C-alpha positions as CSV (number, residue, x, y, z in Angstrom):
1,M,17.9,-57.1,-12.1
2,V,16.3,-58.3,-15.4
3,S,12.5,-57.9,-15.6
4,T,10.6,-61.1,-16.5
5,E,7.4,-59.2,-17.6
6,K,6.6,-59.5,-21.3
7,A,5.8,-56.4,-23.3
8,P,2.2,-56.3,-24.6
9,Q,1.8,-57.7,-28.1
10,S,0.1,-55.7,-30.8
11,F,-1.5,-57.0,-34.0
12,P,-2.3,-55.1,-37.2
13,K,-5.9,-53.9,-37.3
14,P,-8.0,-54.5,-40.4
15,E,-8.9,-51.3,-42.3
16,F,-11.9,-51.3,-44.6
17,T,-12.2,-48.9,-47.5
18,G,-15.0,-47.9,-49.9
19,A,-13.6,-50.5,-52.3
20,E,-14.7,-53.4,-50.2
21,A,-17.5,-55.5,-51.6
22,G,-19.3,-55.3,-48.3
23,L,-20.2,-51.7,-48.9
24,L,-21.9,-52.4,-52.2
25,D,-25.6,-52.7,-52.5
26,F,-26.7,-56.2,-53.6
27,P,-30.2,-57.6,-53.9
28,S,-29.7,-59.4,-50.6
29,S,-27.4,-57.0,-48.8
30,T,-29.9,-56.6,-45.9
31,S,-30.6,-60.3,-45.7
32,R,-28.9,-62.8,-43.4
33,S,-28.9,-65.2,-46.3
34,Y,-26.5,-63.4,-48.6
35,N,-26.6,-63.6,-52.4
36,Y,-25.3,-61.4,-55.2
37,F,-28.2,-61.9,-57.6
38,K,-31.9,-61.6,-57.4
39,P,-33.6,-65.0,-57.4
40,R,-36.8,-65.7,-59.4
41,K,-38.6,-66.6,-56.2
42,L,-38.3,-65.7,-52.5
43,R,-35.3,-67.9,-52.1
44,A,-32.7,-69.0,-54.6
45,T,-32.9,-72.6,-55.8
46,M,-29.9,-74.9,-55.9
47,Y,-29.9,-74.5,-59.7
48,E,-29.6,-70.7,-59.4
49,D,-26.9,-71.0,-56.8
50,V,-24.6,-73.2,-58.9
51,T,-25.3,-71.6,-62.4
52,M,-25.9,-67.9,-62.0
53,D,-22.8,-66.0,-63.2
54,V,-20.5,-68.9,-63.1
55,Q,-19.6,-67.6,-66.5
56,P,-19.1,-63.9,-65.7
57,D,-19.9,-61.0,-68.0
58,P,-18.3,-57.5,-68.3
59,E,-21.8,-56.0,-68.2
60,R,-22.4,-57.6,-64.8
61,H,-19.2,-58.2,-62.8
62,L,-16.0,-57.9,-64.9
63,S,-15.4,-54.2,-64.6
64,Q,-12.1,-54.4,-66.6
65,G,-13.5,-56.5,-69.4
66,W,-13.1,-60.2,-70.3
67,I,-10.2,-61.9,-68.4
68,Y,-9.3,-63.8,-71.6
69,G,-9.6,-63.4,-75.3
70,F,-8.9,-64.9,-78.7
71,A,-6.0,-63.8,-81.0
72,D,-8.2,-63.0,-83.9
73,G,-11.2,-61.5,-82.2
74,P,-12.9,-60.2,-79.0
75,G,-12.7,-61.9,-75.7
76,G,-15.0,-64.2,-73.8
77,Y,-18.3,-64.9,-75.4
78,P,-19.1,-62.3,-78.1
79,K,-22.7,-61.5,-78.7
80,E,-21.9,-61.3,-82.4
81,W,-21.8,-65.1,-82.5
82,T,-25.5,-65.0,-83.2
83,A,-27.7,-62.7,-85.3
84,L,-30.3,-62.6,-82.5
85,K,-30.2,-59.9,-79.9
86,S,-31.3,-59.7,-76.3
87,S,-31.6,-56.8,-73.8
88,D,-30.3,-59.2,-71.2
89,W,-29.2,-62.7,-72.1
90,H,-29.0,-63.4,-68.3
91,Q,-32.8,-63.4,-68.1
92,F,-32.8,-67.0,-69.3
93,L,-33.1,-69.7,-66.7
94,D,-33.6,-73.3,-67.6
95,P,-37.2,-74.4,-66.7
96,N,-35.8,-77.9,-66.1
97,E,-33.3,-76.5,-63.6
98,E,-30.6,-78.8,-64.9
99,W,-27.1,-78.7,-63.4
100,E,-24.2,-81.2,-62.9
101,Q,-26.0,-83.4,-60.3
102,T,-29.2,-83.7,-62.3
103,I,-27.4,-84.7,-65.5
104,Y,-25.9,-87.7,-63.8
105,R,-28.9,-88.6,-61.7
106,N,-31.5,-88.4,-64.5
107,N,-29.4,-90.1,-67.1
108,S,-28.4,-92.9,-64.7
109,N,-32.0,-93.5,-63.9
110,V,-32.9,-93.8,-67.6
111,V,-30.0,-96.2,-68.3
112,R,-30.8,-98.3,-65.3
113,Q,-34.5,-98.7,-66.4
114,I,-33.5,-99.5,-70.0
115,Q,-31.0,-102.2,-68.8
116,L,-33.7,-103.8,-66.7
117,N,-36.2,-103.8,-69.6
118,L,-33.6,-105.5,-71.9
119,E,-32.7,-108.1,-69.2
120,N,-36.4,-108.9,-68.7
121,A,-37.0,-109.1,-72.4
122,K,-34.2,-111.6,-72.9
123,K,-35.5,-113.7,-69.9
124,A,-39.0,-113.7,-71.3
125,G,-37.9,-114.4,-74.9
126,A,-39.8,-111.3,-76.0
127,Y,-37.9,-111.0,-79.3
128,H,-39.4,-114.3,-80.5
129,N,-42.8,-112.6,-80.7
130,W,-41.7,-110.1,-83.3
131,T,-42.9,-110.4,-86.8
132,P,-40.1,-110.9,-89.3
133,T,-40.9,-107.7,-91.1
134,W,-40.6,-105.8,-87.8
135,A,-37.3,-107.3,-86.9
136,R,-36.1,-106.1,-90.3
137,F,-37.6,-102.7,-89.7
138,V,-35.7,-102.3,-86.4
139,E,-32.3,-103.5,-87.7
140,R,-32.5,-101.2,-90.7
141,H,-34.4,-98.1,-89.7
142,L,-34.1,-97.8,-85.9
143,G,-30.4,-98.6,-86.4
144,A,-30.2,-95.8,-89.0
145,W,-31.8,-93.3,-86.6
146,M,-28.9,-93.9,-84.2
147,H,-26.6,-92.1,-86.6
148,A,-28.9,-89.1,-86.7
149,E,-29.0,-88.9,-82.9
150,H,-25.2,-89.2,-82.6
151,G,-24.7,-86.6,-85.3
152,L,-26.9,-84.1,-83.6
153,G,-25.3,-84.7,-80.2
154,M,-21.7,-84.7,-81.2
155,H,-21.6,-82.2,-84.0
156,V,-24.5,-79.9,-83.5
157,F,-25.4,-79.4,-79.8
158,C,-21.9,-80.1,-78.6
159,S,-20.5,-77.2,-80.6
160,E,-23.4,-74.9,-79.7
161,Q,-22.9,-75.1,-76.0
162,R,-19.5,-73.3,-76.1
163,S,-20.9,-70.3,-78.0
164,A,-23.9,-69.0,-76.1
165,P,-23.3,-65.8,-74.0
166,T,-24.3,-67.1,-70.6
167,N,-23.6,-70.1,-68.4
168,M,-27.3,-70.8,-68.0
169,I,-27.9,-71.2,-71.8
170,N,-24.7,-73.2,-72.2
171,N,-25.7,-75.6,-69.3
172,A,-29.1,-76.3,-70.9
173,I,-27.5,-77.0,-74.3
174,A,-24.9,-79.2,-72.7
175,V,-27.6,-81.3,-71.1
176,N,-29.3,-81.5,-74.6
177,T,-25.9,-82.8,-75.9
178,A,-25.8,-85.5,-73.1
179,H,-29.4,-86.5,-74.0
180,K,-28.6,-87.1,-77.6
181,L,-25.3,-88.9,-77.0
182,R,-26.9,-91.2,-74.4
183,F,-29.8,-92.0,-76.6
184,A,-27.5,-92.8,-79.5
185,Q,-25.6,-95.1,-77.1
186,D,-28.9,-96.7,-76.0
187,L,-29.7,-97.5,-79.6
188,A,-26.2,-98.9,-80.2
189,L,-26.3,-101.2,-77.2
190,Y,-29.8,-102.3,-78.2
191,N,-28.6,-103.2,-81.6
192,L,-25.7,-105.2,-80.0
193,D,-28.1,-106.9,-77.7
194,L,-30.4,-108.0,-80.5
195,S,-27.4,-109.1,-82.6
196,E,-26.4,-111.4,-79.8
197,S,-29.9,-112.8,-79.3
198,D,-31.1,-116.1,-80.8
199,V,-33.4,-114.4,-83.4
200,P,-32.4,-113.5,-86.9
201,F,-31.0,-109.9,-86.7
202,D,-28.3,-108.2,-88.8
203,G,-26.6,-105.8,-86.5
204,A,-24.4,-104.2,-89.2
205,V,-26.9,-103.4,-91.9
206,H,-27.7,-100.0,-90.4
207,R,-24.5,-98.5,-91.7
208,S,-25.3,-99.2,-95.4
209,V,-28.9,-98.0,-94.8
210,W,-27.7,-94.7,-93.4
211,Q,-25.2,-94.2,-96.2
212,E,-27.1,-95.6,-99.2
213,D,-30.8,-96.2,-98.6
214,P,-32.7,-93.5,-100.6
215,A,-35.2,-93.1,-97.8
216,W,-32.5,-91.9,-95.4
217,Q,-30.5,-89.6,-97.6
218,G,-32.7,-86.6,-96.8
219,V,-32.3,-87.1,-93.1
220,R,-28.6,-87.6,-93.5
221,E,-28.3,-84.4,-95.6
222,A,-30.3,-82.4,-93.1
223,V,-28.1,-83.6,-90.2
224,E,-24.9,-82.9,-92.1
225,R,-26.1,-79.4,-93.0
226,L,-27.0,-78.7,-89.4
227,T,-23.4,-79.4,-88.4
228,A,-22.2,-76.6,-90.7
229,I,-24.1,-73.7,-89.2
230,G,-21.9,-71.1,-87.6
231,D,-24.5,-69.1,-85.7
232,W,-25.2,-71.1,-82.4
233,A,-28.8,-69.8,-82.1
234,E,-29.6,-70.7,-85.7
235,S,-28.2,-74.2,-85.1
236,L,-30.3,-74.6,-82.0
237,F,-33.4,-73.3,-83.6
238,A,-33.0,-75.3,-86.8
239,A,-32.3,-78.5,-84.8
240,N,-34.7,-78.3,-81.9
241,V,-37.6,-76.4,-83.4
242,V,-37.6,-77.4,-87.0
243,F,-35.8,-80.7,-87.6
244,E,-36.8,-82.4,-84.3
245,Q,-40.4,-81.5,-84.7
246,L,-40.8,-82.4,-88.4
247,V,-38.4,-85.4,-88.5
248,G,-37.4,-86.5,-85.0
249,V,-40.9,-86.6,-83.5
250,L,-42.3,-87.9,-86.8
251,F,-40.1,-91.0,-86.7
252,R,-39.9,-91.7,-83.0
253,S,-43.3,-90.8,-81.8
254,H,-45.6,-91.0,-84.8
255,L,-44.2,-94.1,-86.3
256,V,-42.1,-96.4,-84.0
257,M,-44.1,-95.7,-80.8
258,Q,-47.4,-96.3,-82.7
259,V,-46.7,-99.5,-84.6
260,A,-44.2,-101.4,-82.4
261,A,-46.7,-103.1,-80.0
262,R,-49.0,-104.2,-82.9
263,N,-46.0,-106.0,-84.3
264,G,-45.3,-107.9,-81.1
265,D,-42.7,-105.6,-79.8
266,Y,-43.1,-104.2,-76.3
267,V,-39.4,-103.5,-75.7
268,T,-38.5,-100.9,-78.3
269,P,-41.2,-98.4,-77.1
270,T,-39.6,-98.2,-73.7
271,L,-36.3,-97.3,-75.3
272,V,-37.6,-94.8,-77.9
273,G,-39.9,-93.4,-75.2
274,A,-36.9,-92.3,-73.2
275,G,-35.6,-90.4,-76.2
276,E,-39.0,-88.7,-76.7
277,H,-38.9,-87.7,-73.0
278,D,-35.5,-86.2,-73.5
279,Y,-36.8,-84.1,-76.4
280,E,-39.8,-82.9,-74.3
281,R,-37.3,-81.5,-71.7
282,D,-35.1,-80.0,-74.4
283,R,-38.0,-78.5,-76.2
284,S,-39.1,-76.9,-72.9
285,Y,-35.8,-74.9,-72.5
286,T,-35.8,-74.1,-76.2
287,R,-39.3,-72.7,-76.0
288,V,-38.4,-70.5,-73.0
289,L,-35.2,-69.2,-74.6
290,F,-36.7,-68.2,-78.0
291,A,-39.9,-66.8,-76.4
292,M,-37.7,-64.6,-74.3
293,L,-36.1,-63.3,-77.6
294,T,-39.4,-62.9,-79.5
295,N,-40.8,-60.9,-76.6
296,D,-37.8,-58.8,-76.0
297,A,-38.8,-55.2,-75.3
298,A,-36.1,-53.7,-77.5
299,H,-35.3,-56.4,-80.1
300,S,-38.6,-58.3,-80.7
301,A,-39.1,-57.2,-84.2
302,H,-35.5,-57.9,-85.2
303,N,-35.5,-61.3,-83.7
304,K,-38.8,-62.3,-85.3
305,E,-37.5,-61.2,-88.7
306,V,-34.3,-63.3,-88.2
307,L,-36.3,-66.4,-87.0
308,A,-38.7,-66.1,-89.9
309,S,-35.7,-66.2,-92.3
310,W,-34.4,-69.3,-90.6
311,L,-37.8,-71.0,-90.9
312,E,-37.8,-70.2,-94.6
313,K,-34.4,-71.8,-94.9
314,W,-34.8,-74.9,-92.7
315,V,-38.5,-76.0,-93.1
316,P,-37.9,-77.1,-96.7
317,V,-34.8,-79.1,-95.7
318,A,-36.7,-80.9,-92.9
319,T,-39.8,-81.4,-95.0
320,A,-37.8,-83.0,-97.8
321,A,-36.1,-85.3,-95.2
322,A,-39.4,-86.3,-93.7
323,K,-41.2,-87.0,-97.0
324,A,-38.2,-89.1,-98.2
325,L,-38.9,-91.4,-95.3
326,Q,-42.5,-92.1,-96.4
327,P,-41.8,-95.6,-97.9
328,I,-40.8,-97.0,-94.6
329,W,-44.3,-96.5,-93.2
330,S,-45.4,-99.4,-95.4
331,Q,-42.8,-101.9,-94.3
332,P,-44.1,-103.1,-90.9
333,H,-46.6,-106.0,-91.2
334,E,-49.2,-104.3,-89.0
335,K,-49.7,-100.8,-90.3
336,V,-51.8,-98.9,-87.7
337,V,-50.9,-95.4,-88.9
338,T,-50.4,-93.8,-92.3
339,F,-47.6,-91.4,-93.3
340,A,-50.2,-88.7,-93.9
341,D,-51.6,-89.0,-90.4
342,S,-48.0,-89.0,-88.9
343,W,-47.0,-85.9,-91.0
344,D,-50.2,-84.0,-90.0
345,A,-49.4,-84.7,-86.3
346,S,-45.9,-83.4,-86.7
347,V,-46.9,-80.3,-88.6
348,T,-49.6,-79.6,-85.9
349,G,-46.9,-79.9,-83.3
350,L,-44.6,-77.4,-85.1
351,R,-47.5,-75.0,-85.6
352,T,-48.3,-75.1,-81.9
353,L,-44.6,-74.5,-81.0
354,L,-44.4,-71.5,-83.4
355,D,-47.6,-70.1,-81.9
356,E,-46.0,-70.3,-78.4
357,L,-43.0,-68.5,-79.7
358,S,-45.2,-65.7,-81.3
359,L,-43.9,-66.6,-84.8
360,D,-45.9,-66.8,-88.0
361,E,-46.1,-70.0,-89.9
362,P,-44.0,-69.8,-93.1
363,K,-46.5,-69.5,-95.9
364,G,-46.8,-72.5,-98.3
365,L,-44.1,-74.5,-96.6
366,L,-46.1,-76.7,-94.2
367,S,-48.4,-78.5,-96.6
């Protein structure tokens, strides 16, 4: 007689060895909320969760070295790509806590606000209140500045963001890139909007101004020289600390933002103000990054020496670019600010920033 009883089934049992990650000691090994890094505060922020160690490092998690490399050099993200040194590049966290979602959310909010402002300006006929000299100033000089913003975004910051040694630094620079490209696009669309309005406005003259006007050739040269820097940290320092403070803020904040309203223009300041707000955020992460390096326990002296040499190199370039712009201060009909006052304000801003970075002012260069 055949038995109908089934034999008991057996299943392989899991076996754990000392190689399992669960036996390792992590900062939150004893916590019910597991994490493999130590957050700055009691609990990790969303920014930390989505950026920390997304770009791994052999000194932290890649025990067998980089998982990829280049044919003519070392793998991954070589520290030799900058002359600056850090005891731990991973100490940097973006004070703005930017990650993928914030990039889209913040920039979409800016674009939406600008579009509403332009629509309201057209409905109200706001451009008819402009003085003729101001319309000419906007078509020539604000249009020319569009090229500077695009050049910085596409050819300076965009190249930097691949080269930094941690994902946290690269994320911050990538957002900086997005800011510049979006602002350049804002200016281009504004130029198109004005060209299609029923007021006299030459929407194409900005090209010849950027390429030929003597007042802009110093800015053009400075931007082109910034694109040729090989050291990613030098590029970031020269652009965000020196050029932006002595030229960018000088033009955007201490000229356009100051004189637009007095010339009947209440639209342009909302647009340029968005660009200034972008720079405030970008300056914030830049300040934190370079302060980390100038206060590094092991490499502070070395880093200060390197940064001082970069100041000696780039302050004269930015100063020449700024002073070449001086003639455009006299072009608006209503002149509420002089070039000397604007220049003093920009120099004061740079001195404040250098003080925050524990760097000495380059002697004789900021006069």
